[in-house]
C-alpha positions as a printed NumPy array, in Angstrom:
array([[ -2.792, -25.837,   6.01 ],
       [ -3.741, -22.27 ,   8.741],
       [ -1.455, -19.148,   7.304],
       [ -1.637, -16.297,   9.719],
       [ -0.428, -13.672,   7.133],
       [  1.17 , -10.28 ,   7.803],
       [  0.873,  -6.604,   5.431],
       [  2.498,  -3.395,   6.433],
       [  4.394,  -2.835,   3.176],
       [  2.614,   0.915,   2.402],
       [  0.09 ,   3.204,   4.144],
       [ -2.289,   0.053,   5.103],
       [ -1.868,  -2.39 ,   7.728],
       [ -3.793,  -5.492,   7.494],
       [ -3.55 ,  -9.199,   9.065],
       [ -5.816, -11.93 ,   7.979],
       [ -6.119, -16.077,   8.989],
       [ -6.561, -18.166,   6.29 ],
       [ -7.426, -21.838,   6.404],
       [ -5.695, -23.045,   3.157],
       [ -7.763, -21.222,   0.716],
       [-10.622, -19.837,   2.982],
       [-10.629, -16.354,   4.787],
       [-12.062, -16.923,   8.18 ],
       [-11.214, -13.632,   9.546],
       [ -9.189, -10.255,   8.313],
       [ -8.05 ,  -7.106,  10.065],
       [ -7.41 ,  -3.858,   7.8  ],
       [ -6.368,  -0.309,   9.238],
       [ -5.866,   3.003,   6.585],
       [ -6.256,   5.361,   9.476],
       [ -2.573,   6.682,   9.791],
       [ -1.25 ,   5.239,  12.274],
       [  2.104,   4.075,  12.114],
       [  2.338,  -0.047,  11.8  ],
       [  4.827,  -0.421,  15.07 ],
       [  1.603,   0.837,  16.727],
       [ -1.129,  -1.134,  14.997],
       [  0.348,  -4.574,  13.206],
       [  1.258,  -6.622,  15.883],
       [ -2.378,  -5.814,  18.632],
       [ -4.162,  -6.238,  15.461],
       [ -2.236,  -9.736,  15.329],
       [ -2.688, -10.998,  19.063],
       [ -6.455,  -9.755,  18.778],
       [ -7.156, -11.738,  15.77 ],
       [ -5.928, -14.854,  17.447],
       [ -7.611, -14.066,  20.328],
       [-10.943, -13.815,  18.832],
       [-10.644, -17.121,  17.125],
       [ -9.161, -18.92 ,  20.067],
       [ -6.061, -19.636,  18.971],
       [ -2.383, -19.278,  19.734],
       [  0.346, -18.752,  17.181],
       [  1.628, -22.022,  18.217],
       [ -2.127, -23.708,  16.687],
       [ -1.269, -21.789,  13.193],
       [  1.243, -23.364,  10.671],
       [  2.489, -20.91 ,   9.257],
       [  3.226, -16.783,   9.079],
       [  3.469, -15.457,   5.89 ],
       [  4.658, -11.841,   5.567],
       [  4.636,  -9.044,   2.577],
       [  8.076,  -8.864,   2.31 ],
       [  8.471,  -6.339,  -0.809],
       [  8.833,  -4.048,  -2.362],
       [  7.554,  -1.154,  -0.595],
       [  8.435,   1.107,   2.131],
       [ 11.55 ,  -0.171,   3.392],
       [ 10.103,   0.888,   7.541],
       [  6.961,  -0.855,   6.535],
       [  8.506,  -3.194,   5.414],
       [ 11.189,  -4.054,   8.253],
       [  7.98 ,  -3.474,  10.863],
       [  6.016,  -6.416,   9.135],
       [  8.916,  -8.676,   8.384],
       [ 10.143,  -8.306,  12.531],
       [  7.284,  -8.61 ,  13.182],
       [  6.914, -11.867,  11.466],
       [ 10.376, -12.993,  12.515],
       [  9.348, -12.347,  16.55 ],
       [  6.032, -14.633,  16.072],
       [  7.644, -17.347,  13.79 ],
       [ 10.515, -17.979,  16.418],
       [  7.965, -17.896,  19.538],
       [  5.824, -20.59 ,  17.741],
       [  8.445, -22.078,  16.451],
       [  6.909, -21.788,  12.973],
       [  7.686, -21.892,   9.055],
       [  7.723, -18.056,   7.533],
       [  7.133, -16.864,   3.591],
       [  8.223, -13.757,   2.561],
       [  5.862, -12.944,   0.113],
       [  5.968, -10.579,  -3.342],
       [  4.358,  -7.519,  -2.027],
       [  3.087,  -7.188,  -5.992],
       [  2.354, -11.2  ,  -6.493],
       [ -0.186, -10.131,  -3.306],
       [ -1.89 ,  -7.855,  -4.97 ],
       [ -2.415,  -9.871,  -8.008],
       [ -3.76 , -12.722,  -6.243],
       [ -6.516, -10.149,  -5.336],
       [ -8.093, -10.595,  -8.561],
       [ -7.113, -14.104,  -8.763],
       [-11.334, -14.806,  -9.971],
       [-10.264, -12.152, -13.045],
       [ -8.956, -12.764, -16.675],
       [ -6.901, -11.349, -18.619],
       [ -3.948,  -9.33 , -17.759],
       [ -2.886,  -7.875, -14.255],
       [ -0.557,  -4.536, -14.013],
       [  0.506,  -4.349,  -9.95 ],
       [  1.79 ,  -0.761,  -9.681],
       [  3.013,   0.818,  -6.562],
       [  4.011,   4.391,  -5.78 ],
       [  7.844,   3.802,  -5.57 ],
       [  8.289,   7.715,  -5.579],
       [ 11.563,   9.767,  -7.826],
       [  9.379,   9.154, -10.913],
       [  9.03 ,   4.837, -10.849],
       [  6.838,   3.113,  -9.76 ],
       [  7.619,  -0.418,  -8.59 ],
       [  5.704,  -3.151, -10.846],
       [  5.056,  -6.589, -11.869],
       [  2.775,  -7.756, -14.627],
       [  0.16 , -10.785, -14.473],
       [ -1.54 , -13.293, -17.046],
       [ -4.373, -14.51 , -14.241],
       [ -6.498, -17.277, -16.165],
       [ -9.909, -16.58 , -13.431],
       [ -8.263, -18.995, -10.727],
       [ -4.897, -17.522, -10.175],
       [ -1.863, -15.464, -11.425],
       [  0.975, -16.276, -13.211],
       [  3.978, -13.879, -13.852],
       [  4.903, -12.076, -16.965],
       [  7.774, -10.067, -15.358],
       [  9.674, -10.188, -12.414],
       [  9.276,  -7.917,  -9.311],
       [ 11.476,  -4.453, -10.256],
       [ 11.855,  -1.069,  -9.594],
       [ 10.691,   0.721, -13.556],
       [ 10.279,   4.256, -14.048],
       [  6.493,   4.498, -16.062],
       [  8.188,   5.578, -19.344],
       [  9.667,   1.907, -19.346],
       [  6.56 ,   0.785, -18.662],
       [  4.442,   2.321, -21.312],
       [  7.287,   1.716, -24.004],
       [  7.584,  -1.667, -22.877],
       [  2.959,  -2.172, -22.882],
       [  3.035,   0.142, -26.377],
       [  1.199,  -0.975, -29.518],
       [ -0.574,  -4.204, -27.083],
       [ -4.361,  -5.11 , -27.815],
       [ -4.644,  -6.629, -23.769],
       [ -6.439,  -4.175, -21.42 ],
       [ -4.582,  -3.5  , -18.628],
       [ -6.322,  -4.2  , -15.11 ],
       [ -4.441,  -1.734, -12.849],
       [ -4.266,  -2.349,  -9.161],
       [ -2.371,  -0.963,  -6.131],
       [ -1.759,   2.27 ,  -4.49 ],
       [ -0.03 ,   3.321,  -7.883],
       [ -2.931,   2.144,  -9.642],
       [ -4.118,   5.587, -10.992],
       [ -0.514,   7.24 , -11.03 ],
       [ -0.065,   4.189, -13.84 ],
       [ -3.718,   3.958, -15.113],
       [ -3.164,   7.76 , -16.535],
       [  0.212,   6.925, -17.548],
       [ -0.891,   3.783, -19.729],
       [ -4.361,   5.761, -21.059],
       [ -2.538,   8.516, -21.793],
       [ -0.031,   6.553, -24.562],
       [ -3.298,   5.172, -26.073],
       [ -2.395,   1.341, -24.122],
       [ -5.835,  -0.06 , -23.339],
       [ -6.106,   0.064, -19.201],
       [ -8.802,   0.083, -16.198],
       [ -8.764,   0.268, -12.905],
       [ -9.197,  -2.664, -10.355],
       [-12.346,  -2.428,  -8.148],
       [-11.516,   0.471,  -5.429],
       [-12.307,  -3.073,  -2.687],
       [ -9.279,  -4.594,  -4.583],
       [ -6.885,  -1.746,  -4.982],
       [ -5.215,  -1.917,  -2.31 ],
       [ -2.796,  -4.212,  -0.626],
       [ -4.319,  -7.391,   1.852],
       [ -3.435,  -9.41 ,   3.957],
       [ -5.564, -12.539,   2.692],
       [ -3.407, -11.681,  -0.933],
       [ -0.481, -12.547,   0.748],
       [ -2.048, -15.658,   3.051],
       [ -2.851, -16.677,  -0.702],
       [  1.106, -15.688,  -2.106],
       [  2.019, -17.86 ,   1.158],
       [  0.27 , -20.99 ,   0.425],
       [  1.527, -21.368,  -2.901],
       [  4.563, -20.882,  -1.72 ],
       [  4.675, -23.24 ,   0.707],
       [  3.177, -26.214,  -1.877],
       [  6.088, -25.077,  -3.899],
       [  8.288, -25.959,  -0.58 ],
       [  9.352, -22.52 ,  -0.498],
       [  8.769, -21.716,   2.898],
       [ 12.075, -20.7  ,   5.569],
       [ 13.206, -20.654,   8.869],
       [ 12.791, -16.686,  10.526],
       [ 16.64 , -16.164,  10.844],
       [ 16.13 , -16.358,   6.538],
       [ 13.454, -14.178,   6.231],
       [ 14.655, -11.024,   5.013],
       [ 13.16 ,  -7.717,   3.609],
       [ 13.081,  -7.256,  -0.814],
       [ 13.821,  -3.876,  -1.134],
       [ 14.712,  -3.288,  -4.93 ],
       [ 16.035,  -0.238,  -5.279],
       [ 18.768,   1.606,  -2.405],
       [ 17.536,   3.211,   0.67 ],
       [ 17.555,   7.015,   0.164],
       [ 20.451,   6.695,   3.101],
       [ 22.517,   4.446,   0.547],
       [ 22.038,   6.391,  -2.094],
       [ 23.432,   9.168,  -0.411],
       [ 26.511,   7.749,   0.334],
       [ 27.279,   6.625,  -3.474],
       [ 26.91 ,  10.279,  -4.905],
       [ 29.168,  11.486,  -1.474],
       [ 32.111,   8.729,  -2.688],
       [ 31.435,   9.598,  -6.443],
       [ 31.647,  13.364,  -6.081],
       [ 34.554,  13.156,  -3.001],
       [ 37.803,  14.188,  -5.114],
       [ 40.34 ,  11.262,  -5.778],
       [ 43.182,  11.275,  -3.11 ],
       [ 45.934,  12.522,  -4.541],
       [ 49.636,  10.31 ,  -4.792],
       [ 52.527,  11.658,  -2.592]])
C-alpha cells in the first residue's frame, strides 16, 4: 500500500511517501514558513520526484489532531483536496499516536507531549514493545500538574517525545518521576509516523472518504472560549 502522509500540526511541516512500513521519501521543513506556503508544494514535488501522481497513491494520511488549530485545518484541507481529486480514502491520524510510532523500536513507556499553552499539554501515554506502541491513555489536553499526579510513584521511566517534551521532562523530573528525553532527531512530529499510523488505521478498516475527514482539536478554540465567557458574564434577562 502506497501512503502519502502530511504533518502540519505544529511548527514543523513534513510530507512522506511510504510503501507499507517502508519510507520511500520524506520532506521536512522547520523554517518558520506557514504551512499554507509549504505543505502542498512539498507533496507535489515529492510525488514528482518519485514519478507518481496522487492517483497512484492508495491512501492519504494526515495528522488530524491535536495540535495547532490553524496547522490542523491546513493539513486536513490539503489531504481532503488531494483525496477528492484522486478519489482516494483518507486516514485521520492522531498526532500523538503518530509521534509514538517514531519510537516503535524502543521498549518501555512513551509519554507524548505537545505544548498546548495555557499551562496545558496535549498528551497521551503508550507502552512500546520494540515493534509498535500500545495505548495507555486517550489523547487529551491535560495540565502538567495532573500528569505529574497521574505518574506519581511510578518506577517506569518515561521516554518523552514531542514539541512539549522539554516542558514535560522538567515537570516530571522535578517531581522525582524517572524520565528521559527522546533523541532530538526523533523528538518532533514527522510525516513518517503519520504514514505508519495511517497504515495501522487502514489495516483496522478505519479509513474514511474525504468528506468525513475532520480535525480533532481536543479543546475549544480561543474564539469559542471567549464567546462562552462573554455569555457567562452577560446579565440574565429581566422578566417584564
